[in-house]
N, CA and C atoms as a LAMMPS dump frame, in Angstrom:
ITEM: TIMESTEP
0
ITEM: NUMBER OF ATOMS
660
ITEM: BOX BOUNDS ff ff ff
-5.0000000000000000e+02 5.0000000000000000e+02
-5.0000000000000000e+02 5.0000000000000000e+02
-5.0000000000000000e+02 5.0000000000000000e+02
ITEM: ATOMS id mol type element x y z
1 1 1 N -31.976 21.203 -14.527
2 1 2 C -30.841 20.321 -14.795
3 1 3 C -30.359 19.722 -13.474
4 2 1 N -30.204 18.413 -13.434
5 2 2 C -29.755 17.768 -12.201
6 2 3 C -28.255 17.932 -12.042
7 3 1 N -27.847 18.061 -10.792
8 3 2 C -26.427 18.208 -10.507
9 3 3 C -25.732 16.854 -10.61
10 4 1 N -24.519 16.859 -11.168
11 4 2 C -23.761 15.618 -11.237
12 4 3 C -23.032 15.404 -9.916
13 5 1 N -22.986 14.162 -9.47
14 5 2 C -22.331 13.832 -8.212
15 5 3 C -21.058 13.043 -8.503
16 6 1 N -20.02 13.253 -7.687
17 6 2 C -18.79 12.487 -7.887
18 6 3 C -19.07 10.994 -7.751
19 7 1 N -18.39 10.2 -8.565
20 7 2 C -18.572 8.752 -8.494
21 7 3 C -18.091 8.231 -7.145
22 8 1 N -18.82 7.276 -6.618
23 8 2 C -18.419 6.688 -5.347
24 8 3 C -17.191 5.804 -5.539
25 9 1 N -16.391 5.71 -4.483
26 9 2 C -15.237 4.813 -4.487
27 9 3 C -15.763 3.395 -4.27
28 10 1 N -15.499 2.531 -5.224
29 10 2 C -15.98 1.151 -5.156
30 10 3 C -14.987 0.305 -4.363
31 11 1 N -15.444 -0.282 -3.277
32 11 2 C -14.566 -1.006 -2.364
33 11 3 C -14.962 -2.478 -2.291
34 12 1 N -13.948 -3.341 -2.35
35 12 2 C -14.123 -4.776 -2.126
36 12 3 C -13.443 -5.126 -0.812
37 13 1 N -14.115 -5.897 0.004
38 13 2 C -13.61 -6.271 1.321
39 13 3 C -13.246 -7.754 1.325
40 14 1 N -11.999 -8.074 1.674
41 14 2 C -11.548 -9.464 1.73
42 14 3 C -10.955 -9.752 3.107
43 15 1 N -11.706 -10.51 3.906
44 15 2 C -11.282 -10.866 5.261
45 15 3 C -11.999 -12.157 5.624
46 16 1 N -11.295 -13.105 6.274
47 16 2 C -11.927 -14.38 6.581
48 16 3 C -12.817 -14.332 7.819
49 17 1 N -12.826 -13.205 8.529
50 17 2 C -13.643 -13.073 9.728
51 17 3 C -14.989 -12.431 9.393
52 18 1 N -16.076 -13.157 9.646
53 18 2 C -17.4 -12.602 9.39
54 18 3 C -17.685 -11.409 10.292
55 19 1 N -17.152 -11.452 11.51
56 19 2 C -17.355 -10.347 12.453
57 19 3 C -16.693 -9.076 11.928
58 20 1 N -15.458 -9.205 11.451
59 20 2 C -14.742 -8.051 10.896
60 20 3 C -15.478 -7.511 9.68
61 21 1 N -15.919 -8.409 8.809
62 21 2 C -16.629 -7.966 7.601
63 21 3 C -17.926 -7.245 7.956
64 22 1 N -18.623 -7.752 8.971
65 22 2 C -19.882 -7.107 9.369
66 22 3 C -19.629 -5.698 9.891
67 23 1 N -18.579 -5.54 10.694
68 23 2 C -18.258 -4.216 11.223
69 23 3 C -17.868 -3.245 10.128
70 24 1 N -17.042 -3.699 9.195
71 24 2 C -16.619 -2.838 8.091
72 24 3 C -17.776 -2.548 7.141
73 25 1 N -18.657 -3.526 6.971
74 25 2 C -19.836 -3.321 6.123
75 25 3 C -20.703 -2.188 6.665
76 26 1 N -20.893 -2.189 7.982
77 26 2 C -21.695 -1.134 8.611
78 26 3 C -21.002 0.219 8.497
79 27 1 N -19.688 0.224 8.699
80 27 2 C -18.923 1.47 8.63
81 27 3 C -18.948 2.056 7.225
82 28 1 N -18.626 1.24 6.232
83 28 2 C -18.552 1.734 4.861
84 28 3 C -19.933 2.084 4.322
85 29 1 N -20.951 1.357 4.778
86 29 2 C -22.298 1.626 4.315
87 29 3 C -22.819 2.982 4.746
88 30 1 N -22.218 3.546 5.804
89 30 2 C -22.652 4.856 6.304
90 30 3 C -21.92 6.004 5.62
91 31 1 N -20.96 5.69 4.758
92 31 2 C -20.188 6.726 4.072
93 31 3 C -20.79 7.027 2.703
94 32 1 N -21.26 8.244 2.47
95 32 2 C -21.922 8.559 1.202
96 32 3 C -21.008 8.467 -0.02
97 33 1 N -19.713 8.633 0.168
98 33 2 C -18.806 8.622 -0.979
99 33 3 C -18.184 7.279 -1.271
100 34 1 N -18.611 6.24 -0.525
101 34 2 C -18.017 4.906 -0.675
102 34 3 C -19.124 3.888 -0.902
103 35 1 N -18.886 2.962 -1.818
104 35 2 C -19.844 1.882 -2.077
105 35 3 C -19.141 0.543 -1.897
106 36 1 N -19.623 -0.269 -0.967
107 36 2 C -19.084 -1.611 -0.784
108 36 3 C -19.717 -2.506 -1.85
109 37 1 N -18.91 -2.941 -2.821
110 37 2 C -19.463 -3.665 -3.969
111 37 3 C -19.372 -5.175 -3.827
112 38 1 N -18.575 -5.665 -2.875
113 38 2 C -18.445 -7.103 -2.728
114 38 3 C -17.632 -7.481 -1.511
115 39 1 N -17.744 -8.754 -1.113
116 39 2 C -16.998 -9.288 0.019
117 39 3 C -16.401 -10.638 -0.354
118 40 1 N -15.325 -10.989 0.336
119 40 2 C -14.673 -12.267 0.095
120 40 3 C -14.041 -12.76 1.393
121 41 1 N -13.954 -14.094 1.521
122 41 2 C -13.368 -14.667 2.724
123 41 3 C -12.152 -15.519 2.454
124 42 1 N -11.661 -15.5 1.204
125 42 2 C -10.497 -16.307 0.843
126 42 3 C -9.785 -15.658 -0.345
127 43 1 N -8.598 -16.177 -0.662
128 43 2 C -7.855 -15.672 -1.818
129 43 3 C -8.662 -15.894 -3.095
130 44 1 N -9.167 -17.112 -3.26
131 44 2 C -9.916 -17.439 -4.481
132 44 3 C -11.144 -16.55 -4.63
133 45 1 N -11.868 -16.336 -3.533
134 45 2 C -13.061 -15.487 -3.59
135 45 3 C -12.683 -14.04 -3.893
136 46 1 N -11.562 -13.574 -3.329
137 46 2 C -11.136 -12.193 -3.557
138 46 3 C -10.784 -11.965 -5.022
139 47 1 N -10.049 -12.906 -5.606
140 47 2 C -9.664 -12.785 -7.011
141 47 3 C -10.904 -12.816 -7.899
142 48 1 N -11.828 -13.727 -7.583
143 48 2 C -13.06 -13.858 -8.363
144 48 3 C -13.922 -12.598 -8.237
145 49 1 N -14.041 -12.08 -7.015
146 49 2 C -14.861 -10.882 -6.79
147 49 3 C -14.25 -9.659 -7.46
148 50 1 N -12.92 -9.574 -7.454
149 50 2 C -12.26 -8.438 -8.104
150 50 3 C -12.552 -8.436 -9.602
151 51 1 N -12.55 -9.623 -10.201
152 51 2 C -12.854 -9.722 -11.637
153 51 3 C -14.31 -9.38 -11.919
154 52 1 N -15.182 -9.727 -10.976
155 52 2 C -16.612 -9.502 -11.185
156 52 3 C -17.033 -8.06 -10.947
157 53 1 N -16.492 -7.443 -9.868
158 53 2 C -17.003 -6.139 -9.444
159 53 3 C -16.11 -4.948 -9.83
160 54 1 N -14.888 -5.207 -10.264
161 54 2 C -13.977 -4.134 -10.68
162 54 3 C -13.879 -3.006 -9.64
163 55 1 N -13.455 -3.319 -8.419
164 55 2 C -13.383 -2.29 -7.372
165 55 3 C -12.251 -1.299 -7.626
166 56 1 N -12.412 -0.109 -7.048
167 56 2 C -11.325 0.875 -7.081
168 56 3 C -10.283 0.543 -6.008
169 57 1 N -10.77 0.122 -4.844
170 57 2 C -9.905 -0.18 -3.701
171 57 3 C -10.322 -1.52 -3.106
172 58 1 N -9.327 -2.328 -2.732
173 58 2 C -9.593 -3.588 -2.045
174 58 3 C -9.002 -3.514 -0.649
175 59 1 N -9.841 -3.722 0.373
176 59 2 C -9.362 -3.852 1.753
177 59 3 C -9.053 -5.33 1.956
178 60 1 N -7.797 -5.639 2.214
179 60 2 C -7.332 -7.014 2.136
180 60 3 C -6.597 -7.426 3.398
181 61 1 N -7.073 -8.492 4.042
182 61 2 C -6.369 -9.042 5.198
183 61 3 C -5.222 -9.925 4.702
184 62 1 N -4.218 -10.137 5.548
185 62 2 C -3.085 -10.98 5.161
186 62 3 C -3.419 -12.451 5.33
187 63 1 N -4.036 -12.799 6.459
188 63 2 C -4.296 -14.202 6.779
189 63 3 C -5.624 -14.654 6.194
190 64 1 N -5.541 -15.467 5.153
191 64 2 C -6.726 -16.02 4.514
192 64 3 C -6.583 -17.545 4.487
193 65 1 N -7.685 -18.287 4.485
194 65 2 C -7.592 -19.74 4.66
195 65 3 C -6.871 -20.49 3.553
196 66 1 N -6.867 -19.95 2.34
197 66 2 C -6.243 -20.66 1.22
198 66 3 C -4.985 -19.966 0.706
199 67 1 N -4.393 -19.123 1.527
200 67 2 C -3.176 -18.423 1.122
201 67 3 C -3.038 -17.129 1.899
202 68 1 N -2.357 -16.153 1.319
203 68 2 C -2.188 -14.866 1.985
204 68 3 C -2.787 -13.749 1.137
205 69 1 N -2.987 -12.617 1.776
206 69 2 C -3.445 -11.447 1.048
207 69 3 C -2.468 -11.039 -0.04
208 70 1 N -1.198 -11.345 0.171
209 70 2 C -0.193 -11.005 -0.841
210 70 3 C -0.399 -11.845 -2.098
211 71 1 N -0.779 -13.129 -1.905
212 71 2 C -1.094 -13.979 -3.065
213 71 3 C -2.249 -13.365 -3.852
214 72 1 N -3.294 -12.958 -3.129
215 72 2 C -4.454 -12.351 -3.778
216 72 3 C -4.063 -11.068 -4.491
217 73 1 N -3.247 -10.258 -3.822
218 73 2 C -2.834 -8.973 -4.39
219 73 3 C -2.123 -9.168 -5.727
220 74 1 N -1.189 -10.099 -5.774
221 74 2 C -0.434 -10.329 -7.012
222 74 3 C -1.36 -10.757 -8.15
223 75 1 N -2.28 -11.668 -7.856
224 75 2 C -3.191 -12.138 -8.902
225 75 3 C -4.132 -11.036 -9.367
226 76 1 N -4.639 -10.252 -8.423
227 76 2 C -5.573 -9.184 -8.767
228 76 3 C -4.889 -8.107 -9.6
229 77 1 N -3.689 -7.707 -9.197
230 77 2 C -2.986 -6.653 -9.927
231 77 3 C -2.505 -7.123 -11.293
232 78 1 N -2.303 -8.413 -11.428
233 78 2 C -1.93 -8.937 -12.743
234 78 3 C -3.093 -8.78 -13.72
235 79 1 N -4.313 -8.993 -13.206
236 79 2 C -5.512 -8.835 -14.041
237 79 3 C -5.895 -7.368 -14.222
238 80 1 N -5.789 -6.597 -13.137
239 80 2 C -6.256 -5.2 -13.151
240 80 3 C -5.248 -4.318 -12.423
241 81 1 N -4.164 -3.935 -13.08
242 81 2 C -3.097 -3.169 -12.423
243 81 3 C -3.525 -1.805 -11.898
244 82 1 N -4.677 -1.308 -12.359
245 82 2 C -5.139 0.003 -11.881
246 82 3 C -5.83 -0.104 -10.516
247 83 1 N -6.132 -1.312 -10.067
248 83 2 C -6.773 -1.505 -8.766
249 83 3 C -5.824 -1.121 -7.64
250 84 1 N -6.364 -0.488 -6.613
251 84 2 C -5.548 -0.085 -5.462
252 84 3 C -5.806 -1.06 -4.314
253 85 1 N -4.743 -1.567 -3.715
254 85 2 C -4.856 -2.588 -2.672
255 85 3 C -4.358 -2.035 -1.341
256 86 1 N -5.228 -2.091 -0.34
257 86 2 C -4.912 -1.581 0.993
258 86 3 C -4.967 -2.733 1.991
259 87 1 N -3.807 -3.095 2.528
260 87 2 C -3.742 -4.16 3.531
261 87 3 C -4.33 -3.637 4.842
262 88 1 N -5.263 -4.404 5.415
263 88 2 C -5.845 -4.079 6.71
264 88 3 C -5.727 -5.331 7.57
265 89 1 N -4.825 -5.308 8.535
266 89 2 C -4.486 -6.523 9.257
267 89 3 C -4.197 -6.229 10.726
268 90 1 N -4.086 -7.287 11.501
269 90 2 C -3.751 -7.134 12.918
270 90 3 C -2.313 -7.535 13.193
271 91 1 N -1.588 -7.944 12.16
272 91 2 C -0.215 -8.418 12.354
273 91 3 C 0.767 -7.585 11.54
274 92 1 N 1.967 -7.45 12.074
275 92 2 C 3.017 -6.74 11.341
276 92 3 C 4.373 -7.197 11.838
277 93 1 N 5.276 -7.397 10.914
278 93 2 C 6.681 -7.578 11.254
279 93 3 C 7.489 -7.166 10.024
280 94 1 N 8.793 -7.163 10.148
281 94 2 C 9.638 -6.65 9.07
282 94 3 C 9.441 -7.439 7.774
283 95 1 N 9.334 -8.774 7.904
284 95 2 C 9.188 -9.607 6.713
285 95 3 C 7.864 -9.319 5.998
286 96 1 N 6.794 -9.105 6.777
287 96 2 C 5.493 -8.825 6.176
288 96 3 C 5.498 -7.481 5.452
289 97 1 N 6.155 -6.483 6.027
290 97 2 C 6.247 -5.178 5.365
291 97 3 C 6.982 -5.302 4.037
292 98 1 N 8.077 -6.051 4.054
293 98 2 C 8.828 -6.28 2.826
294 98 3 C 7.953 -6.973 1.784
295 99 1 N 7.25 -8.01 2.222
296 99 2 C 6.398 -8.777 1.321
297 99 3 C 5.275 -7.913 0.758
298 100 1 N 4.715 -7.042 1.592
299 100 2 C 3.631 -6.167 1.14
300 100 3 C 4.095 -5.267 0.009
301 101 1 N 5.274 -4.695 0.166
302 101 2 C 5.8 -3.802 -0.87
303 101 3 C 6.108 -4.577 -2.147
304 102 1 N 6.693 -5.758 -1.987
305 102 2 C 7.025 -6.566 -3.161
306 102 3 C 5.779 -7.051 -3.896
307 103 1 N 4.694 -7.263 -3.151
308 103 2 C 3.45 -7.73 -3.78
309 103 3 C 2.737 -6.618 -4.541
310 104 1 N 3.132 -5.36 -4.278
311 104 2 C 2.526 -4.239 -5.002
312 104 3 C 1.403 -3.553 -4.272
313 105 1 N 1.257 -3.805 -2.956
314 105 2 C 0.183 -3.143 -2.214
315 105 3 C 0.418 -1.63 -2.159
316 106 1 N -0.652 -0.894 -1.952
317 106 2 C -0.572 0.568 -1.944
318 106 3 C -0.749 1.167 -0.547
319 107 1 N -0.904 0.299 0.436
320 107 2 C -1.05 0.787 1.809
321 107 3 C -1.045 -0.369 2.785
322 108 1 N -0.709 -0.071 4.039
323 108 2 C -0.638 -1.103 5.08
324 108 3 C -1.124 -0.468 6.365
325 109 1 N -2.292 -0.922 6.846
326 109 2 C -2.887 -0.369 8.051
327 109 3 C -3.167 -1.476 9.06
328 110 1 N -3.099 -1.118 10.329
329 110 2 C -3.449 -2.045 11.395
330 110 3 C -4.91 -1.857 11.771
331 111 1 N -5.558 -2.949 12.185
332 111 2 C -6.993 -2.906 12.477
333 111 3 C -7.333 -2.076 13.704
334 112 1 N -6.312 -1.687 14.472
335 112 2 C -6.584 -0.855 15.652
336 112 3 C -6.924 0.59 15.302
337 113 1 N -6.727 0.982 14.045
338 113 2 C -6.999 2.374 13.672
339 113 3 C -8.477 2.693 13.838
340 114 1 N -8.771 3.992 14
341 114 2 C -10.178 4.359 14.16
342 114 3 C -10.856 4.514 12.796
343 115 1 N -12.172 4.633 12.837
344 115 2 C -12.969 4.657 11.612
345 115 3 C -12.604 5.835 10.714
346 116 1 N -12.389 6.991 11.311
347 116 2 C -12.081 8.189 10.522
348 116 3 C -10.796 8.007 9.733
349 117 1 N -9.781 7.43 10.373
350 117 2 C -8.491 7.221 9.708
351 117 3 C -8.637 6.226 8.562
352 118 1 N -9.424 5.172 8.78
353 118 2 C -9.612 4.173 7.728
354 118 3 C -10.319 4.777 6.518
355 119 1 N -11.376 5.522 6.752
356 119 2 C -12.115 6.143 5.645
357 119 3 C -11.205 7.088 4.86
358 120 1 N -10.406 7.884 5.58
359 120 2 C -9.501 8.8 4.893
360 120 3 C -8.438 8.04 4.113
361 121 1 N -7.977 6.912 4.668
362 121 2 C -6.978 6.094 3.972
363 121 3 C -7.542 5.533 2.676
364 122 1 N -8.79 5.1 2.704
365 122 2 C -9.434 4.597 1.483
366 122 3 C -9.486 5.7 0.434
367 123 1 N -9.873 6.902 0.86
368 123 2 C -9.936 8.025 -0.09
369 123 3 C -8.556 8.372 -0.638
370 124 1 N -7.551 8.374 0.244
371 124 2 C -6.195 8.727 -0.189
372 124 3 C -5.639 7.694 -1.164
373 125 1 N -5.84 6.416 -0.854
374 125 2 C -5.341 5.355 -1.738
375 125 3 C -6.059 5.4 -3.08
376 126 1 N -7.369 5.641 -3.048
377 126 2 C -8.126 5.751 -4.298
378 126 3 C -7.634 6.922 -5.145
379 127 1 N -7.13 7.965 -4.474
380 127 2 C -6.636 9.153 -5.183
381 127 3 C -5.2 8.982 -5.678
382 128 1 N -4.599 7.826 -5.397
383 128 2 C -3.271 7.559 -5.923
384 128 3 C -2.142 7.64 -4.927
385 129 1 N -2.461 7.907 -3.664
386 129 2 C -1.417 7.99 -2.658
387 129 3 C -1.094 6.607 -2.1
388 130 1 N 0.081 6.494 -1.475
389 130 2 C 0.456 5.287 -0.755
390 130 3 C 0.374 5.579 0.736
391 131 1 N -0.165 4.643 1.497
392 131 2 C -0.46 4.857 2.906
393 131 3 C 0.293 3.852 3.763
394 132 1 N 0.908 4.341 4.826
395 132 2 C 1.559 3.474 5.803
396 132 3 C 1.075 3.892 7.181
397 133 1 N 0.591 2.923 7.955
398 133 2 C 0.115 3.215 9.309
399 133 3 C 1.229 3.902 10.103
400 134 1 N 0.92 4.98 10.826
401 134 2 C 1.945 5.675 11.615
402 134 3 C 2.723 4.752 12.548
403 135 1 N 2.027 3.784 13.143
404 135 2 C 2.704 2.854 14.045
405 135 3 C 3.698 1.994 13.281
406 136 1 N 3.366 1.655 12.04
407 136 2 C 4.27 0.849 11.224
408 136 3 C 5.456 1.68 10.78
409 137 1 N 5.18 2.926 10.388
410 137 2 C 6.27 3.818 10.004
411 137 3 C 7.266 3.954 11.144
412 138 1 N 6.737 4.146 12.352
413 138 2 C 7.619 4.278 13.517
414 138 3 C 8.427 3.015 13.726
415 139 1 N 7.8 1.86 13.531
416 139 2 C 8.489 0.588 13.713
417 139 3 C 9.644 0.453 12.719
418 140 1 N 9.356 0.768 11.453
419 140 2 C 10.394 0.624 10.434
420 140 3 C 11.506 1.643 10.64
421 141 1 N 11.111 2.874 11.002
422 141 2 C 12.121 3.897 11.222
423 141 3 C 13.039 3.534 12.391
424 142 1 N 12.5 2.803 13.363
425 142 2 C 13.311 2.386 14.494
426 142 3 C 14.481 1.527 14.025
427 143 1 N 14.266 0.802 12.937
428 143 2 C 15.302 -0.084 12.412
429 143 3 C 16.458 0.68 11.77
430 144 1 N 16.225 1.947 11.423
431 144 2 C 17.256 2.692 10.712
432 144 3 C 17.871 3.797 11.555
433 145 1 N 17.53 3.855 12.831
434 145 2 C 18.029 4.931 13.681
435 145 3 C 19.524 4.823 13.961
436 146 1 N 20.088 3.656 13.711
437 146 2 C 21.519 3.502 13.968
438 146 3 C 22.366 4.213 12.921
439 147 1 N 21.762 4.532 11.772
440 147 2 C 22.515 5.216 10.738
441 147 3 C 22.722 6.676 11.077
442 148 1 N 23.834 7.3 10.602
443 148 2 C 24.098 8.701 10.896
444 148 3 C 23.133 9.624 10.197
445 149 1 N 22.792 10.722 10.872
446 149 2 C 21.934 11.732 10.265
447 149 3 C 20.473 11.421 10.436
448 150 1 N 19.637 12.44 10.316
449 150 2 C 18.201 12.256 10.432
450 150 3 C 17.649 11.703 9.131
451 151 1 N 16.44 11.071 9.15
452 151 2 C 15.842 10.588 7.915
453 151 3 C 15.7 11.674 6.865
454 152 1 N 15.273 12.87 7.294
455 152 2 C 15.101 13.97 6.338
456 152 3 C 16.431 14.343 5.695
457 153 1 N 17.48 14.375 6.519
458 153 2 C 18.797 14.718 5.99
459 153 3 C 19.267 13.657 5.012
460 154 1 N 19.04 12.384 5.328
461 154 2 C 19.45 11.305 4.445
462 154 3 C 18.695 11.368 3.123
463 155 1 N 17.397 11.648 3.176
464 155 2 C 16.625 11.77 1.952
465 155 3 C 17.091 12.948 1.117
466 156 1 N 17.542 13.977 1.794
467 156 2 C 18.041 15.143 1.086
468 156 3 C 19.299 14.866 0.283
469 157 1 N 19.973 13.761 0.585
470 157 2 C 21.195 13.414 -0.139
471 157 3 C 20.912 12.681 -1.444
472 158 1 N 19.642 12.323 -1.684
473 158 2 C 19.293 11.602 -2.901
474 158 3 C 19.224 12.544 -4.098
475 159 1 N 19.653 12.039 -5.24
476 159 2 C 19.524 12.807 -6.474
477 159 3 C 18.064 12.792 -6.921
478 160 1 N 17.674 13.698 -7.82
479 160 2 C 16.286 13.694 -8.313
480 160 3 C 15.876 12.343 -8.898
481 161 1 N 16.781 11.713 -9.641
482 161 2 C 16.449 10.408 -10.231
483 161 3 C 16.314 9.336 -9.159
484 162 1 N 17.155 9.397 -8.14
485 162 2 C 17.043 8.438 -7.036
486 162 3 C 15.724 8.61 -6.303
487 163 1 N 15.278 9.856 -6.143
488 163 2 C 13.986 10.093 -5.493
489 163 3 C 12.841 9.554 -6.35
490 164 1 N 12.956 9.667 -7.672
491 164 2 C 11.921 9.125 -8.547
492 164 3 C 11.867 7.604 -8.434
493 165 1 N 13.036 6.982 -8.374
494 165 2 C 13.092 5.526 -8.204
495 165 3 C 12.483 5.132 -6.866
496 166 1 N 12.835 5.859 -5.818
497 166 2 C 12.31 5.55 -4.486
498 166 3 C 10.799 5.742 -4.433
499 167 1 N 10.302 6.789 -5.093
500 167 2 C 8.853 7.029 -5.112
501 167 3 C 8.124 5.852 -5.762
502 168 1 N 8.69 5.337 -6.835
503 168 2 C 8.059 4.199 -7.519
504 168 3 C 8.094 2.952 -6.644
505 169 1 N 9.209 2.727 -5.968
506 169 2 C 9.327 1.568 -5.081
507 169 3 C 8.343 1.686 -3.927
508 170 1 N 8.18 2.905 -3.403
509 170 2 C 7.25 3.124 -2.296
510 170 3 C 5.813 2.87 -2.716
511 171 1 N 5.517 2.978 -4.015
512 171 2 C 4.187 2.686 -4.533
513 171 3 C 3.98 1.198 -4.778
514 172 1 N 5.025 0.402 -4.499
515 172 2 C 4.905 -1.039 -4.648
516 172 3 C 5.352 -1.578 -5.997
517 173 1 N 5.944 -0.736 -6.835
518 173 2 C 6.373 -1.193 -8.156
519 173 3 C 7.631 -2.064 -8.047
520 174 1 N 7.737 -3.038 -8.913
521 174 2 C 8.928 -3.868 -8.982
522 174 3 C 10.041 -3.106 -9.698
523 175 1 N 11.252 -3.661 -9.677
524 175 2 C 12.353 -3.018 -10.397
525 175 3 C 12.033 -2.906 -11.886
526 176 1 N 11.423 -3.948 -12.436
527 176 2 C 11.091 -3.943 -13.859
528 176 3 C 10.059 -2.869 -14.173
529 177 1 N 9.021 -2.774 -13.336
530 177 2 C 7.969 -1.77 -13.541
531 177 3 C 8.518 -0.358 -13.368
532 178 1 N 9.408 -0.186 -12.382
533 178 2 C 10.035 1.115 -12.165
534 178 3 C 10.858 1.52 -13.379
535 179 1 N 11.608 0.567 -13.92
536 179 2 C 12.409 0.841 -15.103
537 179 3 C 11.555 1.245 -16.288
538 180 1 N 10.442 0.536 -16.487
539 180 2 C 9.537 0.856 -17.601
540 180 3 C 8.958 2.255 -17.441
541 181 1 N 8.631 2.63 -16.208
542 181 2 C 8.042 3.949 -15.953
543 181 3 C 9.052 5.065 -16.173
544 182 1 N 10.312 4.827 -15.79
545 182 2 C 11.326 5.886 -15.843
546 182 3 C 12.253 5.786 -17.052
547 183 1 N 12.029 4.793 -17.895
548 183 2 C 12.882 4.637 -19.069
549 183 3 C 14.267 4.13 -18.723
550 184 1 N 14.352 3.25 -17.739
551 184 2 C 15.63 2.7 -17.293
552 184 3 C 15.604 1.187 -17.422
553 185 1 N 16.779 0.591 -17.524
554 185 2 C 16.844 -0.867 -17.524
555 185 3 C 16.65 -1.375 -16.104
556 186 1 N 16.25 -2.638 -15.979
557 186 2 C 16.051 -3.226 -14.662
558 186 3 C 17.356 -3.221 -13.86
559 187 1 N 18.474 -3.445 -14.549
560 187 2 C 19.779 -3.439 -13.879
561 187 3 C 20.118 -2.046 -13.362
562 188 1 N 19.775 -1.009 -14.128
563 188 2 C 20.041 0.365 -13.696
564 188 3 C 19.222 0.705 -12.46
565 189 1 N 17.96 0.272 -12.45
566 189 2 C 17.125 0.498 -11.272
567 189 3 C 17.732 -0.182 -10.054
568 190 1 N 18.222 -1.395 -10.23
569 190 2 C 18.852 -2.132 -9.13
570 190 3 C 20.069 -1.375 -8.607
571 191 1 N 20.841 -0.793 -9.522
572 191 2 C 22.005 -0.003 -9.107
573 191 3 C 21.585 1.247 -8.334
574 192 1 N 20.534 1.902 -8.828
575 192 2 C 20.015 3.077 -8.107
576 192 3 C 19.566 2.689 -6.699
577 193 1 N 18.888 1.544 -6.587
578 193 2 C 18.423 1.105 -5.275
579 193 3 C 19.586 0.85 -4.327
580 194 1 N 20.67 0.283 -4.865
581 194 2 C 21.857 0.068 -4.038
582 194 3 C 22.386 1.382 -3.487
583 195 1 N 22.414 2.405 -4.338
584 195 2 C 22.87 3.728 -3.89
585 195 3 C 21.916 4.318 -2.86
586 196 1 N 20.616 4.154 -3.104
587 196 2 C 19.601 4.689 -2.182
588 196 3 C 19.728 4.028 -0.814
589 197 1 N 19.842 2.707 -0.79
590 197 2 C 19.979 1.993 0.48
591 197 3 C 21.214 2.46 1.237
592 198 1 N 22.302 2.659 0.503
593 198 2 C 23.546 3.093 1.147
594 198 3 C 23.405 4.495 1.737
595 199 1 N 22.786 5.401 0.994
596 199 2 C 22.617 6.775 1.479
597 199 3 C 21.652 6.853 2.66
598 200 1 N 20.616 6.002 2.639
599 200 2 C 19.614 6.034 3.706
600 200 3 C 19.989 5.125 4.878
601 201 1 N 21.054 4.365 4.709
602 201 2 C 21.511 3.439 5.752
603 201 3 C 20.433 2.409 6.076
604 202 1 N 19.865 1.818 5.017
605 202 2 C 18.851 0.782 5.187
606 202 3 C 19.268 -0.435 4.361
607 203 1 N 18.589 -1.549 4.603
608 203 2 C 18.867 -2.773 3.858
609 203 3 C 17.61 -3.362 3.224
610 204 1 N 16.449 -2.795 3.528
611 204 2 C 15.185 -3.33 3.03
612 204 3 C 14.384 -2.268 2.284
613 205 1 N 13.607 -2.722 1.314
614 205 2 C 12.725 -1.824 0.571
615 205 3 C 11.689 -1.194 1.506
616 206 1 N 11.206 -1.989 2.469
617 206 2 C 10.197 -1.474 3.4
618 206 3 C 10.736 -0.309 4.211
619 207 1 N 11.99 -0.396 4.602
620 207 2 C 12.595 0.697 5.374
621 207 3 C 12.688 1.96 4.528
622 208 1 N 13.156 1.813 3.304
623 208 2 C 13.273 2.975 2.414
624 208 3 C 11.902 3.573 2.132
625 209 1 N 10.9 2.707 1.925
626 209 2 C 9.544 3.183 1.649
627 209 3 C 8.982 3.936 2.846
628 210 1 N 9.274 3.459 4.051
629 210 2 C 8.78 4.13 5.257
630 210 3 C 9.393 5.516 5.394
631 211 1 N 10.677 5.643 5.117
632 211 2 C 11.323 6.952 5.166
633 211 3 C 10.692 7.904 4.153
634 212 1 N 10.421 7.376 2.955
635 212 2 C 9.819 8.21 1.919
636 212 3 C 8.411 8.637 2.317
637 213 1 N 7.638 7.696 2.89
638 213 2 C 6.266 8.013 3.309
639 213 3 C 6.261 9.085 4.389
640 214 1 N 7.19 8.971 5.346
641 214 2 C 7.264 9.968 6.418
642 214 3 C 7.616 11.338 5.849
643 215 1 N 8.561 11.375 4.939
644 215 2 C 8.986 12.647 4.355
645 215 3 C 7.855 13.268 3.528
646 216 1 N 7.106 12.435 2.813
647 216 2 C 5.995 12.938 1.984
648 216 3 C 4.92 13.555 2.85
649 217 1 N 4.611 12.932 4.003
650 217 2 C 3.593 13.483 4.905
651 217 3 C 4.017 14.834 5.44
652 218 1 N 5.317 14.973 5.769
653 218 2 C 5.806 16.218 6.33
654 218 3 C 5.74 17.361 5.311
655 219 1 N 5.815 17.021 4.026
656 219 2 C 5.822 18.062 2.987
657 219 3 C 4.427 18.469 2.536
658 220 1 N 3.383 17.765 3.009
659 220 2 C 2.019 18.131 2.612
660 220 3 C 1.568 19.39 3.295
């Protein structure tokens, strides 16, 4: 009797740089548990390839010639909400982090990371986790250091329901999607978010998500 092997993680790569794609192609091709099923160099190609190849994880750059990775992410998740989207880019700022979360991405990594970290991030995202580059987490946390108390202490002030709402937001869900998952109205979710922001001393979803990601890593 032949032994059954775990299914490979099907990955789609979307980046407008042929050099970047070639490097990632070589890296992913050497991983026995990962299969690169397709490549794309634009938003339109990424959406088309996602429909054709049904990847588990999409490595997606932000800067594409016919739009942004966030545009691609929204279209892809509308067609296949079970797909996991991992932003892999060389740029980051507060607005981009906010946009990434609102678009529904499941991770945000900088291209400076090493190969081992990227491979593990693909596996973690495929397994249902949300990933934030440590450098990005540090950047976002820097924005909230003016608030009283440590991040862990602030998170400890959240009610169980507030933590559930925050967990959903950190996964990239919209207020409407969070409400559907938790059996709450969209307005109630918005009210919970207002309380969460006040307790965590933040003003952006990206900041709250970064605090949650840091706390989740510490508890593993």
